[in-house]
N, C-alpha and C positions, 0 to 999 in steps of 0.2 A: 654764843650763849643767847638763848631766846627768852627775853623777859616777857612772858605771856600773861600780862595783867588781866586782860579780858577773860581768858579761859579760867583763871583763878577765881575771879568774881563770880562767873557762872557756876563753877564747881561749888563754891561756898554757899551760893544762893540756893542751889539745888539740894545740897546736903541739909540745909536748914529749912527746906520746904517753904521758901519765901518766893513770892512772885516778883516779877520785874516792877509791877505797879507798887507793891508794898515797899520795895527798896527805894524806888524813885520818890515816893511820898516821904520817907524818912529823911532823904537827902535834900528834898525840896527841888527836885528836877523832874523832867518828863521821863516816862517809861521808855520813850524812843531813844533817849540818851543812853539809858542802861543797855538797851538792845544793841546800840552801835558799839558800846564798849565790848560787849560779849562776842560780837562778830568781828572785832578787830578793826572796825572802820575808824573809830576815834579812841582816845584815851581819856580817863577822868582828869579833871583839873587837880593839880597837886594839893590844893587846899582841901579837897574832899577826902584825901587818903586817911587822915586821922579818924574821920567819922565812919568811913568804910571799915577800918580796922576795929573800931569800937563796936560797930553794929554786929560784926561776925565774931567778936571775941578773940581776935588774933593780933599779933604784932604787925606793925606796918611792913616790916621786911618780909613777912609771910605772904603778903599780897603779891609779891614778885616771885615768879617761878622760872626756873631754868628748865630746859627740856630733859627728858628722862635720861638721855645718854650722858649729859653733864652731871646729873644727879647721881647716876650709878658710878661714874668716874670718881666723884667725890667720896662715895661710900667705899670704893675699892682702895682709895688712898688711905682712908681711915683704917681699913683692915690691914693694909700693908705696913702701916706705921704703928699698928697696935694701939691706936689712939681712940679707943672706944670709951670715952668719958660718958657720963650720964647724959650730957647735952647732945653729944654725937649719936649716942644710942637712940635718943628720942627722935632726932632728925632722921636717922636711917630707917627707923621703924615707921615713921610717918610717910616717908617717900615710898617705901616698899609696900606698905598697906595700900597706898593710892594706886600703885602699879598693879597690884594683885586684885584690886577692885575692878580695874579696867579689864584685866585678863588673868583670871585665877589659875590659868595653866602656863604662866610665864616661868619656865624652868630656871632661867637665869636669875630671876627675882627670888625664887624659892631657895636656890643655892646660896645666894647672898644673904638671905634672911637667916639661914642656918648658921652661916659664918658670923653674922652679927650676934646671934645668941651665944655662940661659942666664945666670941671675943669679950662678952660681958661677964668676965670672970667665971664663966661656966655655970652660971646660976639658972640658966634656962635650957638645960639639956633636953628635957622632955619636949619642949616646944620645938627645939632644933630638930629632934628626931622626927616629930610629926611632919615638919616641913619637908624633910628629906624623903620620908616614906611616900609623900605625895609626889615629889619630884621623880622618884624612881619608877612610879607607875606611869608617869608621862614620858620619861626618857630612859628606858631600861638599859640602854647600852652606854650611858654616860658614866665613864669610869670615875670621874671626880665625885659624883654623888655617893658612890659606895665608899670611897676613901673618906669623905666627910662623915658618912654614917658610921664607919668604924671608929672614927674619932669620938663620936657621940656614944656609941653602943659597944665599943671595943673592950679589950681586956686590960690587964694591969700594966702592960708595957706602954699604955697611952695615958697622958696626963689628964685627958677628959675621958671618963669611961664609966660604964655601968657593969656590963657583963658580956663576955663573948657569946654566951648562949643566946642572948637576945639578937645579936648581930647575925648569928648563924640561922636562927629561926626565921628571921625576916628575909634574909638575902639568899639563902640556899635555893628557894624556888625560882628566883630570877636566874641564878647560875644554870640550873637544870633546863630552864626554858630557853636560855640564850647561851649555848655552850661556846660561842665564839668570844665571849667576854672573859679572856684568859686572866686579866688582872683581878677580876672578881673571884675567879676560882682560886687564885693564889691567896688572896686575903682570907677566903673561907678556909682553905687548907691550913694556913697559919693559925687561924683562930681555933680550928679543931685540934691541931697539935698542942696548942697551949692548954686546951681542956683535956688532953690525952684521949681524944676520940680517934684513936689511930686507925681503926677499921674504916670509919667513915672518911677519913682523910685519904686513905689508900684507895677507896672506891672512887673518890673524885679524881684522884691522880690517874686512874685507869680510863676515865672519861675524857678529860681535857687533853687537847692537842696544843702544846706550847709551840709557837712558831716564831720566826724572826729573832729578835734580840732575846726573847724568852725561851729559845730553843732548848736550853739545858736546865730550865727551872725545875723540871720534874726530878732530876738528879739532886739538885740543891735541896728540894723539899723532902725527898726520900732520906737524904742524909740527916735532915732535921728530925724526922721521925725516929731514926735509929738513935740519934743523940738524946732525944727526950726520953726514949726507953732506957737510956743508960748505957747503950752500946757505942762508946766513943770510937773504937777502932773501926767498926763497920761504917760509921758515919764518915770517917776520914777516907776510908777506901772508896766509898761511893763518890765523895767530892773529888777525889783525885782522878776519877775517870773523865772529868770535864776537860776538853781540849784547851791547850794554852791559847789557841786562836779565838776562843769565845770570850769576849771582853766582859760581858755581864756576868756569865757564870764564874769567871775568875774573880771578879770583884766581890760577888756575893760570898764565895768560898773564902776569900781573903778576910772578909769581915768576921766570918765564923772562926777561922783560925786565930784571929786577933782576940776574940772573946774567950778562946780556949788557952790564951797566953802562949800560943805557939807563934812567936813573933817573926821568926825568920821565914817560916812558911807563909805567913800573912804578907810579909814584904815581897816575897817571890810572886804571890798571886796578884798583888796590886800592880807590880811592875809588868806582869804578863797582861793584865787588863789594859794598861796604858799602851803597851806595844801593839796590842791587837786592834786598836782603834784607828780609824781614819780621821783626818781633820774635818771639823773641829773636834778636839778631844773633849770627852766628858770630864768634869772637874772632880767627881767624887773620890776617885782613888788617889788623886794628888793631895787632896785635903787629908785623906786617911793616912797617907804616908808621912805628910808633914807632922801631924799630931803624934803618930807612932814613933817616928825618929826622935822627936822631942821627949816623949815619955821614956825612951830608952837611953836618953842622954847623948844621943848622936846628933849634936847640935849643928855641925857643919852640913850633914846630909839634910837635916830639917831646913836649914837656911837655903840650900840649893832647891829644895822642893818648893818653898815659898817663892823663890825667884822664877822657877818654872811656871808657877801659877800666875804670876804677874805677866810673864812673857806670853802665856797662852791667852789670857784675857785681852791683852793688847793686840796681838797679831791675829788670833783666830776668831775672836769675838768682837774686835774693834771697840773694846770698852774704853770710855774716857778715862784719862789718867787720874781725875779727881773722884772716880767712882768709889763707893764705900768698900767694895771688895778689894780693890787695889790698895786703898789706904789701910785696910785691915792687914793685908799681906806685908805692907811696909812696916807696920808697927811690930808684927811678929819677927821680922828680920832684925829690926833694931833691938828687940829684947834678946834674941838669940846671940847677937854680937856681944852682949854683955855677960853671957853665961860662960 
């Protein structure tokens, strides 16, 4: 951690449009002493800190600065712990404002700023949206930006939302300009399906080339279109064309059969998804199976799934035994033993 007192004094002095001579006169010292502080040659005497803080209208602790990396780490921890109190919000805003004054095109700071706004009980969605719109101009292939933006401008399936039309209007030009951004295409198509813009969704599906793990996402989304149109049988027929060897396609289809209350088919798809993967296994389908088995009253199978989750975390991800995810799994197993 870098306690950069001299640079903080210089920043505050510059922001207040105060000369070194004016600050020195207030403190009763030479302007050369102030210059040495600001260049890091010397540090102020501790007895001067209260006068410095009073002069600039800040707390004494605000005279001490950590470097940007440490400050951003602290903000990330606040966001991870969902600890965006008014005090933390003010701190994060002050730090990010400072970073963006130095570099208005810092995409990482813009994304964090949007997350900070979202964490503040969603009262600043418009500001978060503006931050993300600027970020996507600067970094149009950053998938996280669009995911955040859909959280801000997305539809009713999101707890923070305004309207999918807004998300579509802003982001569709980026998708058409950068067709390699398959995740953005997927989000747009999902938004269009939710708005029943079926023709537009189908047009995008004809353009995008899903590859790699997303290879069968076109079939998943075509099934979604059929389902939203009310043709459940056609949707299921499309989904069943996805090979058992494609883990992501099987997982996505499993979630859809689960929502349709076709639980045995959902279980089959989740198991296919697990078997289709190499080590380390993704955790999604294990959690889905654990919850589904419990919902169906199949407690022994749910318990085995939680045990597999613990084993996978320990052996494949080398997760510490006191990790929150492992503790959670152990609590679930304890509860299941009592049922």
